[in-house]
VMD Tcl script that draws the C-alpha trace (Angstrom):
set ca {
  {6.25 -13.93 13.66}
  {3.39 -11.51 13.02}
  {0.44 -12.49 10.88}
  {-0.30 -10.41 7.84}
  {-3.73 -9.39 6.64}
  {-3.16 -11.46 3.47}
  {-2.30 -14.58 5.48}
  {-5.36 -14.22 7.69}
  {-7.61 -13.67 4.68}
  {-6.84 -17.21 3.47}
  {-8.20 -18.76 6.66}
  {-11.91 -19.62 6.98}
  {-14.22 -17.93 9.46}
  {-15.67 -20.23 12.13}
  {-19.45 -20.07 11.85}
  {-20.30 -22.91 14.21}
  {-20.26 -26.68 14.09}
  {-21.00 -26.88 10.37}
  {-17.54 -25.70 9.31}
  {-15.56 -26.54 12.44}
  {-13.60 -29.47 10.91}
  {-12.10 -27.45 8.03}
  {-11.63 -24.40 10.26}
  {-9.78 -26.45 12.89}
  {-7.55 -28.15 10.30}
  {-6.58 -24.90 8.62}
  {-6.06 -23.01 11.88}
  {-3.99 -25.89 13.26}
  {-1.76 -25.79 10.19}
  {-1.46 -22.02 10.33}
  {-0.72 -21.91 14.06}
  {1.89 -24.64 13.55}
  {3.49 -22.58 10.78}
  {3.58 -19.56 13.12}
  {5.08 -21.71 15.92}
  {1.98 -21.08 18.04}
  {0.32 -24.52 18.07}
  {1.81 -25.59 21.42}
  {0.68 -22.23 22.82}
  {-2.98 -23.11 22.22}
  {-2.81 -26.83 23.00}
  {-0.65 -26.88 26.16}
  {-1.90 -25.19 29.32}
  {0.44 -22.27 30.07}
  {-0.20 -22.48 33.80}
  {-1.10 -19.72 36.23}
  {1.87 -17.38 35.72}
  {3.25 -17.78 32.18}
  {6.51 -16.06 31.25}
  {6.52 -12.83 29.25}
  {7.42 -14.76 26.08}
  {4.52 -17.20 26.58}
  {2.14 -14.33 27.37}
  {3.13 -12.68 24.10}
  {2.43 -15.93 22.20}
  {-0.90 -16.32 24.00}
  {-1.87 -12.82 22.90}
  {-0.74 -13.37 19.29}
  {-2.63 -16.68 19.06}
  {-5.72 -15.06 20.63}
  {-5.62 -12.35 17.97}
  {-5.36 -14.91 15.15}
  {-8.12 -17.17 16.47}
  {-10.51 -14.39 17.46}
  {-10.16 -12.76 14.03}
  {-11.45 -16.02 12.52}
  {-14.56 -16.43 14.70}
  {-17.84 -15.31 13.14}
  {-20.00 -12.58 14.64}
  {-22.89 -14.90 15.53}
  {-20.79 -17.02 17.90}
  {-18.09 -14.49 18.82}
  {-19.42 -13.28 22.19}
  {-19.99 -16.80 23.46}
  {-16.33 -17.61 22.83}
  {-14.32 -14.40 23.10}
  {-14.94 -12.94 26.55}
  {-12.94 -10.39 28.55}
  {-11.50 -13.28 30.58}
  {-10.35 -15.18 27.47}
  {-9.73 -12.25 25.12}
  {-5.93 -12.32 25.19}
  {-5.42 -16.00 25.97}
  {-5.20 -18.17 22.85}
  {-5.14 -21.34 24.96}
  {-8.42 -20.43 26.68}
  {-10.10 -19.45 23.40}
  {-8.92 -22.60 21.60}
  {-10.06 -24.76 24.54}
  {-13.52 -23.17 24.54}
  {-13.92 -23.71 20.78}
  {-12.80 -27.34 21.07}
  {-15.25 -27.94 23.92}
  {-18.11 -26.42 21.93}
  {-17.48 -27.88 18.48}
  {-14.68 -30.43 18.68}
  {-15.70 -32.61 21.58}
  {-17.59 -35.88 21.47}
  {-20.66 -34.35 23.14}
  {-24.11 -35.67 22.30}
  {-25.14 -32.79 20.02}
  {-21.86 -32.99 18.05}
  {-22.19 -36.79 17.73}
  {-25.84 -36.48 16.71}
  {-25.11 -33.83 14.07}
  {-22.24 -35.87 12.60}
  {-24.16 -39.14 12.70}
  {-27.25 -37.60 11.08}
  {-25.16 -36.20 8.23}
  {-23.55 -39.62 7.78}
  {-26.76 -41.64 7.80}
  {-28.54 -39.16 5.51}
  {-25.88 -39.35 2.81}
  {-27.16 -40.74 -0.45}
  {-25.64 -41.42 -3.83}
  {-27.37 -39.47 -6.60}
  {-25.21 -40.74 -9.45}
  {-22.26 -38.34 -9.14}
  {-19.40 -40.33 -7.59}
  {-17.11 -37.36 -6.94}
  {-19.86 -35.35 -5.27}
  {-20.83 -38.32 -3.11}
  {-17.21 -38.92 -2.09}
  {-16.80 -35.22 -1.25}
  {-19.71 -35.57 1.18}
  {-18.28 -38.79 2.61}
  {-14.95 -37.06 3.26}
  {-16.71 -34.11 4.91}
  {-18.54 -36.48 7.22}
  {-15.34 -38.35 8.05}
  {-13.61 -35.04 8.83}
  {-16.47 -34.13 11.15}
  {-16.18 -37.47 12.94}
  {-12.41 -37.01 13.25}
  {-12.89 -33.48 14.62}
  {-15.01 -34.78 17.49}
  {-12.84 -37.84 18.10}
  {-15.36 -40.43 16.90}
  {-13.61 -43.31 15.20}
  {-15.31 -45.30 12.45}
  {-13.46 -48.37 11.27}
  {-12.22 -48.50 7.69}
  {-14.26 -51.65 7.14}
  {-17.45 -49.84 8.18}
  {-16.65 -46.82 6.01}
  {-15.96 -49.05 3.01}
  {-19.14 -51.05 3.57}
  {-21.16 -47.84 3.83}
  {-19.70 -46.39 0.62}
  {-20.20 -49.57 -1.38}
  {-23.74 -50.09 -0.04}
  {-24.79 -46.54 -0.95}
  {-23.27 -46.64 -4.46}
  {-24.53 -50.17 -5.21}
  {-28.16 -49.00 -5.08}
  {-27.72 -47.08 -8.35}
  {-24.52 -48.59 -9.74}
  {-24.25 -52.29 -8.80}
  {-22.08 -52.92 -11.84}
  {-19.52 -50.53 -10.44}
  {-19.44 -51.94 -6.93}
  {-19.77 -55.70 -7.58}
  {-16.10 -56.10 -8.62}
  {-15.01 -54.16 -5.51}
  {-16.65 -56.74 -3.24}
  {-13.92 -59.26 -4.03}
  {-11.04 -56.86 -3.36}
  {-10.09 -57.25 0.31}
  {-7.64 -54.34 0.17}
  {-10.36 -51.94 -0.96}
  {-12.89 -53.38 1.49}
  {-10.60 -52.66 4.44}
  {-8.92 -49.38 3.45}
  {-11.30 -46.45 3.00}
  {-8.62 -44.13 1.64}
  {-7.67 -46.65 -1.06}
  {-11.36 -47.25 -1.90}
  {-12.05 -43.52 -2.22}
  {-8.97 -43.07 -4.43}
  {-10.07 -45.99 -6.64}
  {-13.62 -44.66 -6.95}
  {-12.35 -41.15 -7.76}
  {-10.10 -42.64 -10.41}
  {-13.06 -44.50 -11.91}
  {-15.22 -41.36 -11.79}
  {-12.55 -39.27 -13.47}
  {-12.15 -41.94 -16.15}
  {-15.93 -41.91 -16.75}
  {-15.86 -38.12 -17.14}
  {-13.23 -38.42 -19.86}
  {-15.10 -41.05 -21.86}
}
mol new
graphics top color blue
foreach p $ca { graphics top sphere $p radius 0.5 }
foreach p [lrange $ca 0 end-1] q [lrange $ca 1 end] { graphics top cylinder $p $q radius 0.2 }
display resetview
């Protein structure tokens, strides 16, 4: 199934580690939709069939069209140019692996998060950090995420977080806590 210019225009351009998580999620969804995800995630071996070679070429075209100029030549080489599996693997090694520079970048973003009074903006940044951790395979427990969120917000809004400290469900489920805080923030915006 060929990709159209319109379809490709909806996908983000990979500019490096800073937007890798959203790029990887959107490309994964798109490649799955095009029935090409297995092509880039499963090694095709030394002598792939003609059908697999065609899929490798199609996936290479899609991925390479969504790699920014600054990083393009380090990823798309003559050896990898028509092999979506090789290109995808290189990108994952560079930006999606749990290497020290990826861990350091993600951890620094996480530890430097602060709550400036806007709950939704803060939660957006929390979710971006969590996506970056997920992209490199670093797991942070829900309890730690919840403790971090509540600790950061409690500095400026202890009245908001004090009731949450007695809710064990919200203290152990970061998704539920984020939903509850977004609901409270949206309610505050309306009043």
